[in-house]
N, CA, C and O atoms as a GROMACS GRO file, in nm:
protein
  560
    1MET      N    1  -2.778   6.803   0.796
    1MET     CA    2  -2.637   6.828   0.783
    1MET      C    3  -2.574   6.713   0.703
    1MET      O    4  -2.594   6.596   0.736
    2GLN      N    5  -2.501   6.747   0.601
    2GLN     CA    6  -2.433   6.648   0.518
    2GLN      C    7  -2.284   6.657   0.542
    2GLN      O    8  -2.228   6.766   0.557
    3TYR      N    9  -2.220   6.542   0.545
    3TYR     CA   10  -2.076   6.538   0.559
    3TYR      C   11  -2.022   6.437   0.459
    3TYR      O   12  -2.094   6.349   0.412
    4ILE      N   13  -1.893   6.451   0.430
    4ILE     CA   14  -1.826   6.352   0.348
    4ILE      C   15  -1.707   6.298   0.428
    4ILE      O   16  -1.650   6.369   0.511
    5LEU      N   17  -1.672   6.174   0.402
    5LEU     CA   18  -1.552   6.114   0.458
    5LEU      C   19  -1.449   6.112   0.347
    5LEU      O   20  -1.477   6.068   0.236
    6ARG      N   21  -1.330   6.158   0.378
    6ARG     CA   22  -1.224   6.162   0.277
    6ARG      C   23  -1.090   6.144   0.347
    6ARG      O   24  -1.078   6.157   0.468
    7GLU      N   25  -0.989   6.114   0.265
    7GLU     CA   26  -0.856   6.099   0.319
    7GLU      C   27  -0.800   6.234   0.361
    7GLU      O   28  -0.822   6.336   0.295
    8PHE      N   29  -0.728   6.233   0.471
    8PHE     CA   30  -0.658   6.349   0.524
    8PHE      C   31  -0.554   6.397   0.424
    8PHE      O   32  -0.482   6.316   0.364
    9GLN      N   33  -0.545   6.529   0.407
    9GLN     CA   34  -0.444   6.593   0.322
    9GLN      C   35  -0.357   6.680   0.413
    9GLN      O   36  -0.405   6.778   0.471
   10LEU      N   37  -0.229   6.645   0.425
   10LEU     CA   38  -0.142   6.708   0.524
   10LEU      C   39  -0.142   6.860   0.517
   10LEU      O   40  -0.174   6.926   0.616
   11THR      N   41  -0.107   6.917   0.404
   11THR     CA   42  -0.092   7.063   0.399
   11THR      C   43  -0.226   7.133   0.414
   11THR      O   44  -0.234   7.241   0.473
   12GLN      N   45  -0.331   7.075   0.362
   12GLN     CA   46  -0.463   7.136   0.366
   12GLN      C   47  -0.530   7.119   0.502
   12GLN      O   48  -0.593   7.213   0.551
   13ASP      N   49  -0.517   7.002   0.564
   13ASP     CA   50  -0.598   6.968   0.681
   13ASP      C   51  -0.527   6.976   0.816
   13ASP      O   52  -0.594   6.986   0.919
   14TYR      N   53  -0.395   6.970   0.818
   14TYR     CA   54  -0.326   6.957   0.946
   14TYR      C   55  -0.364   7.066   1.048
   14TYR      O   56  -0.397   7.031   1.161
   15PRO      N   57  -0.362   7.194   1.013
   15PRO     CA   58  -0.395   7.294   1.116
   15PRO      C   59  -0.533   7.273   1.178
   15PRO      O   60  -0.549   7.284   1.299
   16ALA      N   61  -0.633   7.243   1.096
   16ALA     CA   62  -0.769   7.224   1.148
   16ALA      C   63  -0.779   7.096   1.229
   16ALA      O   64  -0.847   7.092   1.332
   17VAL      N   65  -0.712   6.991   1.184
   17VAL     CA   66  -0.714   6.864   1.257
   17VAL      C   67  -0.647   6.880   1.393
   17VAL      O   68  -0.699   6.834   1.495
   18TYR      N   69  -0.532   6.944   1.396
   18TYR     CA   70  -0.461   6.964   1.522
   18TYR      C   71  -0.546   7.047   1.619
   18TYR      O   72  -0.553   7.014   1.738
   19ALA      N   73  -0.610   7.151   1.570
   19ALA     CA   74  -0.698   7.232   1.655
   19ALA      C   75  -0.815   7.149   1.707
   19ALA      O   76  -0.854   7.163   1.822
   20LEU      N   77  -0.870   7.064   1.622
   20LEU     CA   78  -0.980   6.976   1.665
   20LEU      C   79  -0.933   6.886   1.777
   20LEU      O   80  -1.003   6.870   1.877
   21TRP      N   81  -0.815   6.826   1.762
   21TRP     CA   82  -0.762   6.740   1.868
   21TRP      C   83  -0.742   6.818   1.997
   21TRP      O   84  -0.774   6.769   2.106
   22GLN      N   85  -0.690   6.939   1.986
   22GLN     CA   86  -0.665   7.021   2.105
   22GLN      C   87  -0.792   7.053   2.182
   22GLN      O   88  -0.789   7.065   2.305
   23HIS      N   89  -0.904   7.068   2.112
   23HIS     CA   90  -1.028   7.113   2.174
   23HIS      C   91  -1.131   7.002   2.189
   23HIS      O   92  -1.249   7.029   2.213
   24SER      N   93  -1.088   6.878   2.175
   24SER     CA   94  -1.183   6.766   2.179
   24SER      C   95  -1.216   6.719   2.319
   24SER      O   96  -1.311   6.643   2.336
   25GLY      N   97  -1.142   6.762   2.419
   25GLY     CA   98  -1.164   6.717   2.555
   25GLY      C   99  -1.047   6.634   2.603
   25GLY      O  100  -0.949   6.617   2.531
   26PRO      N  101  -1.056   6.583   2.724
   26PRO     CA  102  -0.942   6.515   2.785
   26PRO      C  103  -0.908   6.380   2.725
   26PRO      O  104  -0.802   6.324   2.758
   27GLY      N  105  -0.990   6.324   2.639
   27GLY     CA  106  -0.966   6.191   2.586
   27GLY      C  107  -0.852   6.182   2.486
   27GLY      O  108  -0.791   6.076   2.471
   28ILE      N  109  -0.821   6.291   2.417
   28ILE     CA  110  -0.713   6.290   2.319
   28ILE      C  111  -0.589   6.352   2.382
   28ILE      O  112  -0.590   6.467   2.427
   29GLN      N  113  -0.485   6.274   2.384
   29GLN     CA  114  -0.359   6.322   2.440
   29GLN      C  115  -0.263   6.347   2.324
   29GLN      O  116  -0.221   6.254   2.256
   30ILE      N  117  -0.229   6.472   2.304
   30ILE     CA  118  -0.143   6.510   2.195
   30ILE      C  119   0.003   6.491   2.239
   30ILE      O  120   0.044   6.537   2.346
   31ARG      N  121   0.077   6.422   2.155
   31ARG     CA  122   0.216   6.389   2.184
   31ARG      C  123   0.306   6.430   2.068
   31ARG      O  124   0.260   6.487   1.969
   32ARG      N  125   0.434   6.401   2.082
   32ARG     CA  126   0.531   6.431   1.975
   32ARG      C  127   0.490   6.366   1.844
   32ARG      O  128   0.514   6.422   1.737
   33SER      N  129   0.428   6.250   1.851
   33SER     CA  130   0.389   6.178   1.729
   33SER      C  131   0.277   6.249   1.653
   33SER      O  132   0.242   6.207   1.542
   34ASP      N  133   0.221   6.353   1.710
   34ASP     CA  134   0.116   6.430   1.644
   34ASP      C  135   0.169   6.557   1.578
   34ASP      O  136   0.092   6.636   1.523
   35GLU      N  137   0.300   6.578   1.583
   35GLU     CA  138   0.361   6.694   1.518
   35GLU      C  139   0.363   6.673   1.366
   35GLU      O  140   0.358   6.559   1.320
   36PRO      N  141   0.370   6.780   1.289
   36PRO     CA  142   0.358   6.768   1.144
   36PRO      C  143   0.453   6.667   1.080
   36PRO      O  144   0.410   6.590   0.993
   37GLY      N  145   0.578   6.664   1.120
   37GLY     CA  146   0.673   6.572   1.060
   37GLY      C  147   0.636   6.427   1.085
   37GLY      O  148   0.654   6.342   0.998
   38GLU      N  149   0.585   6.398   1.204
   38GLU     CA  150   0.545   6.261   1.237
   38GLU      C  151   0.416   6.222   1.164
   38GLU      O  152   0.402   6.109   1.118
   39ILE      N  153   0.324   6.316   1.154
   39ILE     CA  154   0.201   6.288   1.080
   39ILE      C  155   0.233   6.268   0.932
   39ILE      O  156   0.171   6.186   0.865
   40ALA      N  157   0.330   6.342   0.880
   40ALA     CA  158   0.372   6.323   0.740
   40ALA      C  159   0.421   6.180   0.718
   40ALA      O  160   0.392   6.121   0.614
   41LYS      N  161   0.495   6.125   0.814
   41LYS     CA  162   0.541   5.986   0.804
   41LYS      C  163   0.421   5.890   0.799
   41LYS      O  164   0.419   5.795   0.721
   42LYS      N  165   0.324   5.917   0.882
   42LYS     CA  166   0.205   5.832   0.888
   42LYS      C  167   0.130   5.837   0.754
   42LYS      O  168   0.090   5.733   0.702
   43VAL      N  169   0.112   5.955   0.702
   43VAL     CA  170   0.039   5.971   0.576
   43VAL      C  171   0.116   5.906   0.461
   43VAL      O  172   0.055   5.847   0.371
   44GLU      N  173   0.248   5.916   0.463
   44GLU     CA  174   0.328   5.852   0.358
   44GLU      C  175   0.313   5.700   0.364
   44GLU      O  176   0.306   5.635   0.260
   45ARG      N  177   0.307   5.644   0.484
   45ARG     CA  178   0.299   5.498   0.499
   45ARG      C  179   0.158   5.446   0.471
   45ARG      O  180   0.142   5.347   0.399
   46ASP      N  181   0.058   5.511   0.526
   46ASP     CA  182  -0.081   5.462   0.516
   46ASP      C  183  -0.177   5.577   0.487
   46ASP      O  184  -0.258   5.611   0.573
   47PRO      N  185  -0.171   5.638   0.369
   47PRO     CA  186  -0.258   5.753   0.343
   47PRO      C  187  -0.406   5.720   0.354
   47PRO      O  188  -0.487   5.806   0.389
   48ASP      N  189  -0.443   5.597   0.324
   48ASP     CA  190  -0.584   5.557   0.327
   48ASP      C  191  -0.637   5.533   0.467
   48ASP      O  192  -0.758   5.517   0.485
   49LEU      N  193  -0.549   5.528   0.567
   49LEU     CA  194  -0.594   5.500   0.703
   49LEU      C  195  -0.603   5.624   0.792
   49LEU      O  196  -0.611   5.613   0.914
   50PHE      N  197  -0.601   5.740   0.732
   50PHE     CA  198  -0.624   5.866   0.805
   50PHE      C  199  -0.741   5.932   0.734
   50PHE      O  200  -0.727   5.984   0.623
   51VAL      N  201  -0.856   5.930   0.798
   51VAL     CA  202  -0.981   5.975   0.738
   51VAL      C  203  -1.036   6.093   0.818
   51VAL      O  204  -1.030   6.095   0.941
   52VAL      N  205  -1.090   6.190   0.746
   52VAL     CA  206  -1.155   6.303   0.811
   52VAL      C  207  -1.300   6.311   0.766
   52VAL      O  208  -1.336   6.267   0.657
   53ALA      N  209  -1.382   6.367   0.853
   53ALA     CA  210  -1.521   6.402   0.818
   53ALA      C  211  -1.522   6.551   0.788
   53ALA      O  212  -1.470   6.631   0.866
   54ASP      N  213  -1.580   6.587   0.677
   54ASP     CA  214  -1.576   6.723   0.625
   54ASP      C  215  -1.719   6.772   0.604
   54ASP      O  216  -1.799   6.706   0.537
   55VAL      N  217  -1.749   6.887   0.660
   55VAL     CA  218  -1.878   6.953   0.638
   55VAL      C  219  -1.849   7.088   0.574
   55VAL      O  220  -1.795   7.178   0.637
   56ASP      N  221  -1.886   7.100   0.449
   56ASP     CA  222  -1.866   7.224   0.374
   56ASP      C  223  -1.724   7.276   0.384
   56ASP      O  224  -1.702   7.396   0.401
   57GLY      N  225  -1.626   7.186   0.372
   57GLY     CA  226  -1.486   7.226   0.375
   57GLY      C  227  -1.425   7.240   0.512
   57GLY      O  228  -1.309   7.278   0.525
   58ILE      N  229  -1.503   7.211   0.616
   58ILE     CA  230  -1.454   7.221   0.754
   58ILE      C  231  -1.437   7.080   0.810
   58ILE      O  232  -1.530   7.000   0.803
   59VAL      N  233  -1.320   7.050   0.865
   59VAL     CA  234  -1.296   6.919   0.926
   59VAL      C  235  -1.365   6.916   1.061
   59VAL      O  236  -1.335   6.996   1.150
   60VAL      N  237  -1.460   6.822   1.076
   60VAL     CA  238  -1.536   6.811   1.200
   60VAL      C  239  -1.510   6.678   1.272
   60VAL      O  240  -1.562   6.655   1.381
   61GLY      N  241  -1.431   6.590   1.211
   61GLY     CA  242  -1.401   6.463   1.274
   61GLY      C  243  -1.278   6.400   1.212
   61GLY      O  244  -1.244   6.428   1.098
   62THR      N  245  -1.212   6.313   1.290
   62THR     CA  246  -1.093   6.244   1.241
   62THR      C  247  -1.089   6.102   1.297
   62THR      O  248  -1.148   6.071   1.401
   63VAL      N  249  -1.017   6.018   1.226
   63VAL     CA  250  -0.976   5.888   1.278
   63VAL      C  251  -0.847   5.850   1.206
   63VAL      O  252  -0.832   5.872   1.086
   64ILE      N  253  -0.755   5.794   1.282
   64ILE     CA  254  -0.629   5.746   1.226
   64ILE      C  255  -0.623   5.597   1.254
   64ILE      O  256  -0.650   5.552   1.365
   65GLY      N  257  -0.587   5.522   1.153
   65GLY     CA  258  -0.568   5.379   1.169
   65GLY      C  259  -0.425   5.339   1.142
   65GLY      O  260  -0.350   5.409   1.074
   66GLY      N  261  -0.389   5.226   1.198
   66GLY     CA  262  -0.259   5.166   1.172
   66GLY      C  263  -0.276   5.017   1.149
   66GLY      O  264  -0.367   4.955   1.205
   67PHE      N  265  -0.190   4.960   1.069
   67PHE     CA  266  -0.194   4.816   1.045
   67PHE      C  267  -0.052   4.768   1.026
   67PHE      O  268   0.020   4.819   0.940
   68ASP      N  269  -0.011   4.670   1.106
   68ASP     CA  270   0.126   4.619   1.099
   68ASP      C  271   0.137   4.491   1.018
   68ASP      O  272   0.242   4.427   1.017
   69GLY      N  273   0.029   4.453   0.950
   69GLY     CA  274   0.028   4.329   0.875
   69GLY      C  275  -0.039   4.216   0.950
   69GLY      O  276  -0.068   4.110   0.893
   70ARG      N  277  -0.063   4.238   1.078
   70ARG     CA  278  -0.129   4.136   1.162
   70ARG      C  279  -0.245   4.195   1.240
   70ARG      O  280  -0.356   4.143   1.236
   71ARG      N  281  -0.220   4.302   1.311
   71ARG     CA  282  -0.322   4.366   1.392
   71ARG      C  283  -0.333   4.514   1.354
   71ARG      O  284  -0.239   4.574   1.303
   72GLY      N  285  -0.451   4.568   1.381
   72GLY     CA  286  -0.474   4.709   1.352
   72GLY      C  287  -0.489   4.790   1.480
   72GLY      O  288  -0.508   4.735   1.589
   73MET      N  289  -0.480   4.920   1.465
   73MET     CA  290  -0.500   5.015   1.576
   73MET      C  291  -0.584   5.131   1.526
   73MET      O  292  -0.583   5.166   1.408
   74MET      N  293  -0.657   5.189   1.620
   74MET     CA  294  -0.733   5.310   1.590
   74MET      C  295  -0.686   5.418   1.688
   74MET      O  296  -0.676   5.396   1.809
   75TYR      N  297  -0.658   5.534   1.632
   75TYR     CA  298  -0.612   5.648   1.711
   75TYR      C  299  -0.698   5.770   1.678
   75TYR      O  300  -0.749   5.784   1.567
   76HIS      N  301  -0.712   5.854   1.773
   76HIS     CA  302  -0.770   5.988   1.753
   76HIS      C  303  -0.903   5.988   1.679
   76HIS      O  304  -0.923   6.064   1.584
   77LEU      N  305  -0.994   5.903   1.724
   77LEU     CA  306  -1.132   5.913   1.675
   77LEU      C  307  -1.194   6.030   1.750
   77LEU      O  308  -1.220   6.023   1.870
   78VAL      N  309  -1.218   6.138   1.678
   78VAL     CA  310  -1.264   6.263   1.739
   78VAL      C  311  -1.373   6.323   1.651
   78VAL      O  312  -1.363   6.322   1.528
   79VAL      N  313  -1.476   6.375   1.714
   79VAL     CA  314  -1.577   6.455   1.645
   79VAL      C  315  -1.591   6.585   1.725
   79VAL      O  316  -1.599   6.583   1.848
   80ALA      N  317  -1.595   6.696   1.655
   80ALA     CA  318  -1.613   6.825   1.721
   80ALA      C  319  -1.739   6.821   1.808
   80ALA      O  320  -1.841   6.766   1.766
   81PRO      N  321  -1.734   6.878   1.927
   81PRO     CA  322  -1.849   6.870   2.019
   81PRO      C  323  -1.983   6.907   1.957
   81PRO      O  324  -2.084   6.842   1.985
   82GLU      N  325  -1.987   7.010   1.874
   82GLU     CA  326  -2.114   7.055   1.817
   82GLU      C  327  -2.166   6.961   1.709
   82GLU      O  328  -2.280   6.977   1.663
   83TYR      N  329  -2.086   6.862   1.667
   83TYR     CA  330  -2.129   6.766   1.564
   83TYR      C  331  -2.147   6.625   1.620
   83TYR      O  332  -2.173   6.531   1.544
   84ARG      N  333  -2.133   6.610   1.750
   84ARG     CA  334  -2.145   6.477   1.810
   84ARG      C  335  -2.291   6.432   1.812
   84ARG      O  336  -2.383   6.512   1.802
   85LYS      N  337  -2.309   6.301   1.824
   85LYS     CA  338  -2.440   6.236   1.831
   85LYS      C  339  -2.521   6.253   1.702
   85LYS      O  340  -2.644   6.259   1.704
   86GLN      N  341  -2.448   6.261   1.590
   86GLN     CA  342  -2.512   6.271   1.459
   86GLN      C  343  -2.464   6.159   1.365
   86GLN      O  344  -2.491   6.163   1.245
   87GLY      N  345  -2.393   6.061   1.421
   87GLY     CA  346  -2.348   5.947   1.342
   87GLY      C  347  -2.211   5.961   1.278
   87GLY      O  348  -2.166   5.869   1.210
   88ILE      N  349  -2.146   6.073   1.298
   88ILE     CA  350  -2.016   6.094   1.233
   88ILE      C  351  -1.910   6.003   1.292
   88ILE      O  352  -1.831   5.945   1.218
   89GLY      N  353  -1.906   5.991   1.424
   89GLY     CA  354  -1.807   5.904   1.488
   89GLY      C  355  -1.823   5.759   1.443
   89GLY      O  356  -1.724   5.691   1.415
   90ILE      N  357  -1.946   5.713   1.437
   90ILE     CA  358  -1.973   5.576   1.392
   90ILE      C  359  -1.929   5.560   1.247
   90ILE      O  360  -1.867   5.460   1.211
   91ALA      N  361  -1.961   5.659   1.164
   91ALA     CA  362  -1.924   5.652   1.022
   91ALA      C  363  -1.772   5.648   1.005
   91ALA      O  364  -1.721   5.572   0.923
   92LEU      N  365  -1.699   5.729   1.082
   92LEU     CA  366  -1.553   5.727   1.075
   92LEU      C  367  -1.498   5.591   1.117
   92LEU      O  368  -1.411   5.535   1.050
   93MET      N  369  -1.549   5.539   1.227
   93MET     CA  370  -1.503   5.409   1.277
   93MET      C  371  -1.533   5.300   1.175
   93MET      O  372  -1.446   5.217   1.148
   94GLU      N  373  -1.652   5.297   1.119
   94GLU     CA  374  -1.688   5.194   1.022
   94GLU      C  375  -1.607   5.206   0.893
   94GLU      O  376  -1.573   5.104   0.832
   95GLU      N  377  -1.578   5.328   0.852
   95GLU     CA  378  -1.494   5.347   0.732
   95GLU      C  379  -1.354   5.294   0.757
   95GLU      O  380  -1.296   5.227   0.671
   96LEU      N  381  -1.298   5.322   0.874
   96LEU     CA  382  -1.166   5.268   0.907
   96LEU      C  383  -1.171   5.116   0.910
   96LEU      O  384  -1.079   5.050   0.862
   97GLU      N  385  -1.277   5.060   0.967
   97GLU     CA  386  -1.290   4.914   0.971
   97GLU      C  387  -1.292   4.855   0.830
   97GLU      O  388  -1.228   4.752   0.806
   98ARG      N  389  -1.364   4.917   0.739
   98ARG     CA  390  -1.367   4.868   0.600
   98ARG      C  391  -1.228   4.871   0.538
   98ARG      O  392  -1.187   4.777   0.470
   99ARG      N  393  -1.158   4.979   0.562
   99ARG     CA  394  -1.024   4.993   0.505
   99ARG      C  395  -0.926   4.893   0.567
   99ARG      O  396  -0.841   4.838   0.496
  100LEU      N  397  -0.937   4.868   0.696
  100LEU     CA  398  -0.851   4.768   0.761
  100LEU      C  399  -0.885   4.627   0.711
  100LEU      O  400  -0.795   4.548   0.682
  101GLN      N  401  -1.013   4.597   0.700
  101GLN     CA  402  -1.053   4.465   0.649
  101GLN      C  403  -1.002   4.443   0.507
  101GLN      O  404  -0.961   4.332   0.473
  102ALA      N  405  -1.003   4.547   0.426
  102ALA     CA  406  -0.954   4.536   0.288
  102ALA      C  407  -0.805   4.501   0.285
  102ALA      O  408  -0.756   4.445   0.186
  103ARG      N  409  -0.734   4.533   0.390
  103ARG     CA  410  -0.592   4.499   0.400
  103ARG      C  411  -0.570   4.362   0.464
  103ARG      O  412  -0.457   4.316   0.474
  104GLY      N  413  -0.678   4.297   0.507
  104GLY     CA  414  -0.665   4.165   0.567
  104GLY      C  415  -0.661   4.166   0.719
  104GLY      O  416  -0.631   4.063   0.780
  105CYS      N  417  -0.691   4.278   0.779
  105CYS     CA  418  -0.690   4.288   0.925
  105CYS      C  419  -0.809   4.212   0.984
  105CYS      O  420  -0.922   4.230   0.940
  106LEU      N  421  -0.781   4.127   1.082
  106LEU     CA  422  -0.885   4.049   1.148
  106LEU      C  423  -0.929   4.108   1.282
  106LEU      O  424  -1.041   4.086   1.326
  107ARG      N  425  -0.840   4.182   1.346
  107ARG     CA  426  -0.869   4.238   1.478
  107ARG      C  427  -0.794   4.370   1.491
  107ARG      O  428  -0.681   4.385   1.446
  108TYR      N  429  -0.861   4.466   1.556
  108TYR     CA  430  -0.792   4.591   1.584
  108TYR      C  431  -0.824   4.640   1.723
  108TYR      O  432  -0.919   4.594   1.787
  109TYR      N  433  -0.743   4.732   1.769
  109TYR     CA  434  -0.749   4.780   1.906
  109TYR      C  435  -0.756   4.932   1.908
  109TYR      O  436  -0.722   5.000   1.812
  110CYS      N  437  -0.802   4.983   2.022
  110CYS     CA  438  -0.790   5.126   2.049
  110CYS      C  439  -0.756   5.143   2.196
  110CYS      O  440  -0.783   5.055   2.278
  111LEU      N  441  -0.696   5.253   2.228
  111LEU     CA  442  -0.662   5.285   2.366
  111LEU      C  443  -0.752   5.398   2.413
  111LEU      O  444  -0.768   5.498   2.344
  112VAL      N  445  -0.810   5.380   2.530
  112VAL     CA  446  -0.899   5.481   2.588
  112VAL      C  447  -0.856   5.500   2.733
  112VAL      O  448  -0.836   5.403   2.805
  113THR      N  449  -0.842   5.625   2.775
  113THR     CA  450  -0.810   5.648   2.916
  113THR      C  451  -0.927   5.602   3.002
  113THR      O  452  -1.043   5.621   2.966
  114LYS      N  453  -0.896   5.541   3.115
  114LYS     CA  454  -1.000   5.478   3.197
  114LYS      C  455  -1.101   5.578   3.253
  114LYS      O  456  -1.210   5.538   3.294
  115ASP      N  457  -1.067   5.705   3.256
  115ASP     CA  458  -1.161   5.806   3.307
  115ASP      C  459  -1.247   5.868   3.196
  115ASP      O  460  -1.330   5.954   3.225
  116ASN      N  461  -1.228   5.825   3.072
  116ASN     CA  462  -1.304   5.879   2.960
  116ASN      C  463  -1.430   5.794   2.940
  116ASN      O  464  -1.442   5.719   2.843
  117LEU      N  465  -1.522   5.807   3.032
  117LEU     CA  466  -1.643   5.724   3.031
  117LEU      C  467  -1.729   5.742   2.906
  117LEU      O  468  -1.779   5.642   2.855
  118PRO      N  469  -1.748   5.862   2.855
  118PRO     CA  470  -1.828   5.872   2.731
  118PRO      C  471  -1.767   5.789   2.617
  118PRO      O  472  -1.840   5.724   2.543
  119ALA      N  473  -1.635   5.792   2.603
  119ALA     CA  474  -1.571   5.713   2.497
  119ALA      C  475  -1.586   5.564   2.524
  119ALA      O  476  -1.616   5.488   2.432
  120LEU      N  477  -1.566   5.523   2.648
  120LEU     CA  478  -1.581   5.381   2.682
  120LEU      C  479  -1.722   5.332   2.649
  120LEU      O  480  -1.739   5.224   2.593
  121HIS      N  481  -1.822   5.411   2.684
  121HIS     CA  482  -1.961   5.372   2.656
  121HIS      C  483  -1.986   5.368   2.505
  121HIS      O  484  -2.055   5.278   2.456
  122PHE      N  485  -1.932   5.464   2.432
  122PHE     CA  486  -1.946   5.466   2.287
  122PHE      C  487  -1.890   5.338   2.226
  122PHE      O  488  -1.958   5.271   2.148
  123TYR      N  489  -1.768   5.305   2.263
  123TYR     CA  490  -1.706   5.186   2.204
  123TYR      C  491  -1.779   5.058   2.244
  123TYR      O  492  -1.801   4.971   2.159
  124GLU      N  493  -1.816   5.045   2.368
  124GLU     CA  494  -1.888   4.925   2.413
  124GLU      C  495  -2.021   4.911   2.339
  124GLU      O  496  -2.064   4.800   2.308
  125ALA      N  497  -2.087   5.022   2.312
  125ALA     CA  498  -2.215   5.018   2.241
  125ALA      C  499  -2.197   4.977   2.094
  125ALA      O  500  -2.295   4.943   2.027
  126HIS      N  501  -2.074   4.980   2.046
  126HIS     CA  502  -2.048   4.947   1.906
  126HIS      C  503  -1.958   4.824   1.891
  126HIS      O  504  -1.880   4.813   1.797
  127GLY      N  505  -1.970   4.732   1.987
  127GLY     CA  506  -1.908   4.602   1.973
  127GLY      C  507  -1.770   4.584   2.032
  127GLY      O  508  -1.715   4.474   2.026
  128TRP      N  509  -1.713   4.686   2.088
  128TRP     CA  510  -1.581   4.673   2.149
  128TRP      C  511  -1.594   4.606   2.284
  128TRP      O  512  -1.696   4.622   2.353
  129GLN      N  513  -1.493   4.532   2.322
  129GLN     CA  514  -1.490   4.464   2.452
  129GLN      C  515  -1.367   4.509   2.529
  129GLN      O  516  -1.258   4.521   2.474
  130SER      N  517  -1.387   4.533   2.658
  130SER     CA  518  -1.277   4.569   2.745
  130SER      C  519  -1.181   4.450   2.758
  130SER      O  520  -1.224   4.335   2.765
  131MET      N  521  -1.054   4.480   2.762
  131MET     CA  522  -0.951   4.377   2.778
  131MET      C  523  -0.880   4.401   2.910
  131MET      O  524  -0.850   4.516   2.945
  132ASP      N  525  -0.852   4.297   2.982
  132ASP     CA  526  -0.786   4.308   3.112
  132ASP      C  527  -0.635   4.318   3.092
  132ASP      O  528  -0.562   4.221   3.111
  133LEU      N  529  -0.591   4.436   3.053
  133LEU     CA  530  -0.451   4.460   3.021
  133LEU      C  531  -0.403   4.588   3.087
  133LEU      O  532  -0.482   4.673   3.125
  134PHE      N  533  -0.274   4.599   3.098
  134PHE     CA  534  -0.212   4.727   3.129
  134PHE      C  535  -0.148   4.775   3.001
  134PHE      O  536  -0.082   4.698   2.931
  135ALA      N  537  -0.166   4.900   2.970
  135ALA     CA  538  -0.100   4.959   2.853
  135ALA      C  539   0.027   5.026   2.901
  135ALA      O  540   0.025   5.104   2.996
  136LEU      N  541   0.135   4.996   2.837
  136LEU     CA  542   0.264   5.054   2.871
  136LEU      C  543   0.315   5.134   2.752
  136LEU      O  544   0.285   5.100   2.637
  137GLY      N  545   0.390   5.236   2.776
  137GLY     CA  546   0.449   5.315   2.670
  137GLY      C  547   0.588   5.360   2.708
  137GLY      O  548   0.621   5.368   2.827
  138LYS      N  549   0.668   5.388   2.610
  138LYS     CA  550   0.805   5.432   2.634
  138LYS      C  551   0.845   5.528   2.522
  138LYS      O  552   0.836   5.493   2.404
  139ASP      N  553   0.888   5.646   2.559
  139ASP     CA  554   0.939   5.742   2.460
  139ASP      C  555   1.078   5.700   2.416
  139ASP      O  556   1.160   5.658   2.497
  140LEU      N  557   1.103   5.713   2.288
  140LEU     CA  558   1.236   5.681   2.233
  140LEU      C  559   1.309   5.807   2.191
  140LEU      O  560   1.422   5.800   2.143
   0.00000   0.00000   0.00000
C-alpha cells in the first residue's frame, strides 16, 4: 500500500477529514473549532501544518499542528482503523515535526485523554514523555 503526505485542502478534503475524525474512536473529541469556518482560519494561518495521508485519493490519516512562535501543538493525529499499524501515524507525526522544526520550534505538545491507552502507548513508544499537569479549557 502506497500513501502520500500532502497539505490539507479545505474544499476538497474537509468532508472526508471530518468523517474520519467522527469514526476514529473515542480519542478525538470534535468541537466547535473543528467546524468548517474554524478550520478555514487554521488553514489560512498555517496551511503547511495541516497534513493528510492520502491513498489513491482517499484521506486515511490527518495531523494538525500549531506553532505560536515559541511552542508547538499537535492535534487530531488520526489514522483510519483499517490503515493503522502500517507506519502512517508515525509518518504524519514525523512530517509535522519536520515542519515545526523548520519554523524554529524546539518543543511541542499533544493532549491525550487519560483513558486512551492505545494513543498513550503510541506516543510513549515514539519519544513522548508524560507530564504531571492538569489540562484546563474554557469556551469563549
